[in-house]
C-alpha positions as CSV (number, residue, x, y, z in Angstrom):
1,X,25.4,119.1,80.8
2,X,22.4,117.7,82.7
3,X,22.9,113.9,83.8
4,X,21.6,111.3,86.4
5,X,24.4,110.0,88.1
6,X,24.6,106.9,90.4
7,X,26.4,108.3,93.3
8,X,26.1,105.4,95.7
9,X,24.4,101.8,95.6
10,X,20.9,101.2,96.3
11,X,17.4,101.5,95.1
12,X,16.9,104.3,92.3
13,X,15.4,106.9,94.5
14,X,18.6,106.7,97.0
15,X,21.1,105.8,94.4
16,X,20.7,108.6,91.7
17,X,21.2,112.4,91.7
18,X,20.5,114.8,89.1
19,X,23.9,116.7,88.1
20,X,25.8,119.1,86.1
21,X,28.7,117.1,84.2
22,X,31.2,117.7,81.5
23,X,30.1,116.5,78.0
24,X,31.9,113.2,77.0
25,X,34.7,113.2,74.5
26,X,34.6,110.0,72.4
27,X,37.6,107.7,72.2
28,X,38.5,105.5,69.1
29,X,35.5,104.0,67.9
30,X,33.1,105.7,70.1
31,X,30.6,108.6,69.2
32,X,29.2,111.1,71.4
33,X,25.4,111.7,70.7
34,X,22.7,114.1,71.6
35,X,20.1,112.0,73.3
36,X,16.7,112.4,72.1
37,X,15.3,109.4,74.2
38,X,16.6,106.9,76.2
39,X,15.2,103.1,77.1
40,X,15.2,101.4,80.4
41,X,16.2,97.8,81.0
42,X,17.0,95.7,83.8
43,X,20.6,96.4,83.8
44,X,20.0,100.0,84.7
45,X,18.1,99.0,87.9
46,X,21.0,96.4,88.8
47,X,23.7,99.3,88.1
48,X,21.7,101.5,90.7
49,X,22.1,98.5,93.1
50,X,25.7,97.7,92.2
51,X,25.0,94.2,91.3
52,X,25.4,94.2,87.6
53,X,28.6,92.7,86.2
54,X,29.4,95.6,84.4
55,X,28.8,98.3,86.8
56,X,31.0,101.2,86.4
57,X,33.1,102.6,89.1
58,X,31.2,105.5,91.0
59,X,30.0,108.2,90.1
60,X,28.5,107.2,86.5
61,X,25.7,107.9,84.2
62,X,23.6,104.6,83.5
63,X,21.7,103.9,80.5
64,X,22.3,101.3,77.8
65,X,19.9,102.4,75.2
66,X,19.3,105.6,73.5
67,X,18.4,107.5,70.0
68,X,19.6,110.7,68.9
69,X,22.3,112.5,66.6
70,X,25.7,112.0,66.5
71,X,27.7,115.4,67.3
72,X,31.2,114.0,67.3
73,X,33.0,111.0,66.2
74,X,36.0,109.3,67.5
75,X,39.2,108.3,65.7
76,X,38.1,105.4,63.1
77,X,34.4,105.8,63.6
78,X,32.5,105.0,60.6
79,X,29.1,106.7,61.3
80,X,29.2,110.2,60.2
81,X,28.2,113.3,62.3
82,X,24.7,114.5,61.9
83,X,23.5,110.9,61.5
84,X,20.2,109.9,63.5
85,X,21.0,106.7,65.0
86,X,19.8,104.2,67.7
87,X,22.7,103.1,69.6
88,X,24.0,100.9,72.6
89,X,25.4,103.3,75.0
90,X,29.5,103.1,76.3
91,X,27.8,103.1,79.8
92,X,30.9,101.1,80.9
93,X,32.9,104.2,80.2
94,X,30.5,106.0,82.7
95,X,28.5,108.2,80.1
96,X,25.2,106.2,79.6
97,X,22.1,107.4,78.0
98,X,20.4,109.2,81.0
99,X,21.8,112.4,80.0
100,X,21.6,115.1,77.5
101,X,24.7,113.5,75.6
102,X,26.1,110.0,75.9
103,X,29.0,108.3,74.5
104,X,27.8,105.3,72.0
105,X,29.9,102.5,70.5
106,X,30.4,103.2,66.7
107,X,29.9,99.3,66.0
108,X,26.5,99.3,67.5
109,X,25.2,102.4,66.3
110,X,22.7,101.8,63.8
111,X,20.3,103.6,61.3
112,X,17.0,104.7,62.3
113,X,14.3,104.2,59.6
114,X,12.1,107.1,58.2
115,X,8.8,107.0,60.2
116,X,10.1,105.4,63.5
117,X,9.4,107.4,66.4
118,X,12.2,108.3,69.1
119,X,10.4,106.4,71.6
120,X,10.3,103.3,69.6
121,X,13.9,103.8,68.4
122,X,15.3,103.8,71.7
123,X,14.1,100.6,72.7
124,X,14.7,98.7,69.6
125,X,18.4,97.6,69.3
126,X,19.1,95.6,72.3
127,X,15.9,93.4,72.5
128,X,15.6,93.1,69.1
129,X,19.1,92.4,68.3
130,X,19.6,89.8,71.1
131,X,15.9,88.1,69.7
132,X,17.5,88.1,66.2
133,X,20.8,86.3,67.5
134,X,18.9,84.2,69.6
135,X,16.1,82.8,67.7
136,X,17.5,82.9,64.1
137,X,21.1,82.1,64.6
138,X,22.0,80.5,67.9
139,X,18.5,78.7,68.3
140,X,17.7,78.2,64.6
141,X,14.0,78.7,65.0
142,X,12.1,77.5,62.3
143,X,8.4,78.0,60.9
144,X,6.2,75.7,62.2
145,X,8.2,74.9,65.5
146,X,7.2,75.9,69.2
147,X,8.8,78.7,70.7
148,X,8.3,79.3,74.6
149,X,9.1,83.0,75.7
150,X,9.8,83.3,79.5
151,X,9.3,86.7,80.8
152,X,7.2,87.5,77.8
153,X,5.5,90.9,78.9
154,X,9.1,92.6,79.4
155,X,11.0,94.5,77.1
156,X,13.3,91.4,76.0
157,X,10.6,89.1,76.0
158,X,8.0,91.0,74.1
159,X,10.9,91.2,71.3
160,X,11.3,87.7,71.1
161,X,7.4,86.7,71.1
162,X,7.0,89.1,68.1
163,X,10.0,87.9,66.3
164,X,9.2,84.4,66.7
165,X,5.6,85.0,65.3
166,X,7.3,87.0,62.3
167,X,9.5,83.4,61.4
168,X,6.3,81.6,61.8
169,X,6.6,79.7,64.7
170,X,3.7,78.8,67.4
171,X,4.4,81.1,70.3
172,X,3.7,80.4,74.0
173,X,4.1,83.4,76.1
174,X,4.8,83.0,80.0
175,X,4.3,86.1,82.1
176,X,3.0,86.9,85.7
177,X,-0.6,87.8,86.2
178,X,-3.8,88.6,84.1
179,X,-2.6,92.1,82.8
180,X,0.7,90.7,81.3
181,X,-1.1,87.7,80.0
182,X,-3.5,89.9,78.1
183,X,-0.6,92.3,77.1
184,X,1.3,89.1,75.4
185,X,-1.8,88.2,73.7
186,X,-2.2,91.5,72.1
187,X,1.2,91.1,70.8
188,X,0.2,87.9,68.9
189,X,0.8,85.0,71.3
190,X,-0.9,81.7,70.4
191,X,-1.0,80.3,74.0
192,X,-0.4,81.9,77.3
193,X,0.8,80.2,80.9
194,X,0.4,82.4,83.7
195,X,3.6,81.8,86.1
196,X,1.2,82.8,89.0
197,X,-1.3,80.2,88.3
198,X,0.6,77.0,89.2
199,X,3.1,74.7,88.3
200,X,4.9,76.2,85.3
201,X,6.1,72.9,84.2
202,X,2.6,71.5,83.8
203,X,1.3,74.2,82.1
204,X,4.1,74.2,79.5
205,X,3.3,70.5,78.9
206,X,-0.4,71.1,78.5
207,X,0.2,74.1,76.1
208,X,2.5,72.1,73.9
209,X,0.4,68.8,74.2
210,X,2.7,67.0,75.9
211,X,5.5,67.4,73.0
212,X,7.5,70.3,74.8
213,X,9.2,73.1,73.3
214,X,11.6,73.2,70.6
215,X,13.1,76.7,71.5
216,X,12.8,78.3,74.8
217,X,14.0,82.0,75.0
218,X,14.9,82.7,78.5
219,X,15.7,86.0,80.0
220,X,14.4,85.1,83.5
221,X,16.5,82.2,84.8
222,X,16.2,80.6,88.0
223,X,13.2,78.5,88.8
224,X,11.6,79.4,85.4
225,X,14.6,78.0,83.6
226,X,14.5,74.8,85.7
227,X,10.6,74.3,85.1
228,X,11.0,74.9,81.3
229,X,14.0,72.7,81.2
230,X,11.6,69.8,81.8
231,X,9.6,70.3,79.2
232,X,11.7,70.3,76.0
233,X,11.2,68.5,72.9
234,X,13.7,66.2,71.4
235,X,16.7,68.2,69.9
236,X,15.1,71.2,71.3
237,X,17.3,74.6,72.2
238,X,17.1,76.5,75.2
239,X,18.5,80.0,75.1
240,X,19.9,81.4,78.0
241,X,19.7,85.5,77.7
242,X,19.5,86.6,81.3
243,X,18.7,86.6,84.8
244,X,15.6,88.8,85.7
245,X,14.9,86.5,88.5
246,X,18.2,87.2,90.2
247,X,20.2,84.2,89.0
248,X,20.6,82.1,86.0
249,X,19.0,78.8,85.5
250,X,21.3,75.8,86.5
251,X,21.4,73.4,83.5
252,X,21.2,69.6,84.3
253,X,23.4,67.5,82.2
254,X,21.9,64.5,82.9
255,X,18.5,66.4,81.7
256,X,20.1,67.5,78.4
257,X,21.5,64.1,77.6
258,X,18.2,62.0,78.3
259,X,16.0,64.7,76.5
260,X,18.5,65.2,74.0
261,X,18.4,69.0,74.0
262,X,20.8,71.7,73.8
263,X,21.5,74.9,76.3
264,X,23.1,77.6,74.3
265,X,24.1,81.2,75.4
266,X,23.2,84.1,73.6
267,X,24.9,87.7,73.6
268,X,25.2,90.1,70.8
269,X,28.0,92.0,72.1
270,X,30.8,90.3,70.1
271,X,29.2,90.4,66.6
272,X,30.9,92.1,63.8
273,X,29.4,95.5,62.5
274,X,28.5,93.6,59.2
275,X,26.5,91.1,61.1
276,X,24.7,93.5,63.1
277,X,24.1,95.5,59.8
278,X,22.7,92.4,58.3
279,X,20.6,91.6,61.5
280,X,19.4,95.2,61.4
281,X,18.3,95.3,57.8
282,X,16.2,92.1,58.1
283,X,14.6,93.5,61.6
284,X,13.8,96.6,59.7
285,X,12.1,94.8,56.8
286,X,9.9,93.0,59.3
287,X,9.3,96.3,61.1
288,X,8.1,98.0,57.9
289,X,5.9,94.8,57.2
290,X,4.4,95.7,60.7
291,X,5.5,92.3,62.0
292,X,7.3,93.9,65.0
293,X,7.4,97.0,67.1
294,X,8.6,98.2,70.3
295,X,5.7,98.3,72.6
296,X,6.3,101.6,74.7
297,X,4.8,101.2,78.1
298,X,5.1,105.0,79.1
299,X,7.3,107.7,77.9
300,X,8.6,109.3,81.5
301,X,10.0,113.0,81.9
302,X,13.4,113.2,82.3
303,X,13.1,114.2,85.9
304,X,11.1,110.9,86.8
305,X,13.8,108.4,86.0
306,X,13.9,107.3,89.6
307,X,10.0,106.7,89.2
308,X,10.5,104.7,86.0
309,X,13.2,102.7,87.5
310,X,11.1,102.2,90.7
311,X,8.1,100.9,88.2
312,X,10.5,98.6,86.4
313,X,11.5,97.1,89.7
314,X,8.0,96.6,91.0
315,X,7.0,94.5,87.7
316,X,4.5,97.5,86.4
317,X,6.4,97.8,83.0
318,X,4.9,96.0,79.8
319,X,7.3,96.3,77.1
320,X,9.8,99.3,77.3
321,X,9.9,102.3,79.8
322,X,11.2,105.2,77.8
323,X,12.9,108.7,79.1
324,X,12.4,111.8,77.1
325,X,15.3,114.2,76.4
326,X,16.3,116.6,79.2
C-alpha cells in the first residue's frame, strides 16, 4: 500500500518519503482502517522533526487523525468490520493515517454521523474531544463565564472557541495577525486579542474589564501561558492542553495561591470508551444544531503532505489541514 514514511529527522520535505509498505495487521484492541481522509496536527510536524514525546522508531508513518471504513478488527475490538468511523490512529505503532490504510484504537474509533463529510470527520475527534474534556469536565465552564482561548485560530483552539460559545460562555480569542483574528470572529468570538499587537496580559485585562478569565484554554504554552496566568479571575481554571510555542508554560505556585486559581492538565487518552461515547453523543448533538463544526483550511492531495506540513509549520493554516485519500 502507499504511505508516507518518516525516514530521518528533519523538516517535512527532508524527513518524508513516499513508499510502498505492507498493510498493517491489527493486534488486540486495534482496527485496520481504509483511510478516506486524514487530518494534520502539530504532533505530525514534531514527529518529522523527532521532537514529539511519542515519536516512534524510524521508519514510521505519521498521522494521528483519520476517517474511513473498518476492514479488519483485532481480538476484542468492539467496532464491527464495515463501520465508518472517525478515529485516533495508532501512530505510535508506526502505522499512522498518512497512508492508504492505518491502524486505529478501537476505544477511540467513533461513529460518523450521516451528513458529515470525510474532511470534517477526519479533524473532529482529537480537537473536540480534548475541548469537551477540558471545558466541560476539567474546567467546569459554565454559561456566562469568561473563557480565553489561546491559539484560537488553530485546529485545537478553534474547537474550544466554538464549544465555549455552545456552552454559553463569553469567549475571548487570542491569535496572531489580522487574518487569524478575523477567522476567530467568523467562528463567533465575542472579543479578540492580537498577540502581535502588544502586551498580551494588558490586552486580556482590557478585554475582561479588569476582572480576568474564569477559564483559560491553552494549547500554546510558553510566554502566552505566563501572560494569561496574570489575568485570572478568582477561582479561575487554567487548562494545560499543549505546547505549540515549543514548551509548556511554567506555573507559578505563588501566583496560584495569591490569585486563588487552579492549573489543570487535560489529556483525553485515558478516558474509558463509555466516557468517550457519552462525550461524542453530546458533541454530535451540538454539531447537528450547527453550534460546532470543523473549519477545514484546505484539502490537500495525498502527494502534497510535505507542503501541508510546511504550511502548518509556517502558521498559514486556520482550523484543520486535511489530506485526501491516496
